C-alpha positions in Angstrom: 104.7 128.3 78.5 104.1 131.1 81.0 102.7 134.3 79.6 102.0 137.7 81.0 98.4 137.9 79.9 95.2 136.3 81.2 91.5 136.5 80.3 88.6 137.5 82.5 84.9 138.0 82.3 82.8 140.0 84.7 79.8 137.8 84.7 76.2 138.9 84.4 75.6 139.2 88.2 78.5 141.7 88.4 77.1 143.8 85.6 73.5 143.6 87.0 74.5 144.6 90.5 76.6 147.6 89.3 80.0 146.2 90.5 81.9 146.6 87.1 83.6 149.8 88.2 84.7 148.6 91.6 85.9 145.2 90.2 87.9 147.0 87.4 89.4 149.3 90.0 90.4 146.4 92.2 92.0 144.6 89.1 94.0 147.8 88.1 95.0 148.6 91.7 96.5 145.1 91.8 98.9 146.0 89.0 97.1 144.5 86.0 96.9 146.5 82.7 93.8 146.2 80.6 94.9 145.4 77.0 91.4 144.7 75.7 87.9 145.1 77.0 84.3 145.1 75.9 80.8 144.9 77.1 79.1 142.2 75.2 76.5 139.5 75.5 77.0 135.8 74.9 74.6 133.9 72.8 73.5 130.4 73.9 75.8 129.0 71.2 78.7 131.1 72.5 78.2 130.0 76.1 77.9 126.3 75.0 81.1 126.6 73.1 83.0 128.6 75.7 82.0 126.1 78.5 82.1 122.9 76.4 84.5 121.4 79.0 81.5 121.3 81.3 78.9 119.9 78.9 78.6 116.5 80.7 78.2 118.1 84.1 74.8 118.4 85.7 75.0 122.2 86.0 75.9 122.8 82.3 72.3 124.1 81.3 72.1 126.3 84.4 75.6 127.7 83.6 74.7 128.5 79.9 71.4 130.1 81.1 73.2 132.2 83.7 76.0 133.4 81.3 73.4 134.4 78.6 70.9 136.2 80.8 72.7 139.5 80.5 75.8 141.4 79.4 79.3 140.5 80.5 82.5 142.5 80.4 85.2 140.5 78.7 88.8 141.6 79.2 92.5 140.6 78.6 94.8 141.6 81.4 98.5 141.9 81.4 101.0 141.6 84.3 103.9 139.4 85.2 102.6 136.0 86.2 99.1 137.1 85.1 97.2 133.8 85.4 98.4 132.7 88.8 98.2 136.3 90.3 94.7 136.9 88.9 93.5 133.5 90.2 94.7 134.6 93.6 93.0 138.0 93.3 89.6 136.5 92.4 89.6 133.9 95.2 87.9 130.5 95.4 84.9 129.6 93.2 82.8 129.3 96.4 82.8 132.9 97.9 82.3 131.4 101.3 85.7 129.8 101.0 87.4 132.8 99.3 90.0 134.7 101.2 89.2 138.2 102.6 89.7 140.9 100.1 89.3 138.8 97.0 86.9 139.7 94.3 84.7 136.8 94.9 84.6 137.3 98.6 83.6 140.9 98.0 81.2 140.5 95.1 80.0 136.9 94.5 76.7 135.7 95.8 77.3 131.9 95.5 79.2 129.2 93.7 76.8 129.6 90.8 76.8 133.4 90.7 80.5 133.9 91.4 80.9 137.4 89.9 84.0 136.8 87.7 85.8 134.2 85.5 89.6 133.9 85.4 91.6 131.6 83.1 93.1 128.7 84.9 96.2 128.3 82.7 98.3 130.2 80.2 97.0 128.0 77.4 93.4 128.6 78.4 94.0 132.3 78.7 95.1 132.4 75.1 92.2 130.3 73.9 89.7 132.3 75.9 91.1 135.7 74.9 91.0 134.7 71.2 87.3 133.5 71.7 86.3 137.0 72.6 88.8 139.3 70.9 90.5 139.6 67.4 94.1 140.5 67.4 93.4 144.0 66.3 91.3 144.6 69.5 94.3 144.1 71.8 96.8 146.7 72.7 
């Protein structure tokens, strides 16, 4: 089922480097409406649960450490075709492979520190949004 919402996280490197405002401006200038947003910090348990799909991968421990080292900005975005359009806006996971003008091309340092998360499906957008937000927090 296609929806008009997606989930994103501006990762700790984006917050640390002061890119939050510029990234949010790029998101809204691309036609997304922010329906929920908060600055928060994931605990180790949160990160392990959120990224459980990667638990058998060799980079899992490093991913959990990275995602818990500082605050993140979690947000739910709304736009027609939100998931696909946002994935296009953020660019490839590896910023070296990302298209010019994408968020990762502009703000990511590496595959590991890639600035932003974007849901990869409508189903995951709903799951990931619910992980970070209660229904009363979305507008």
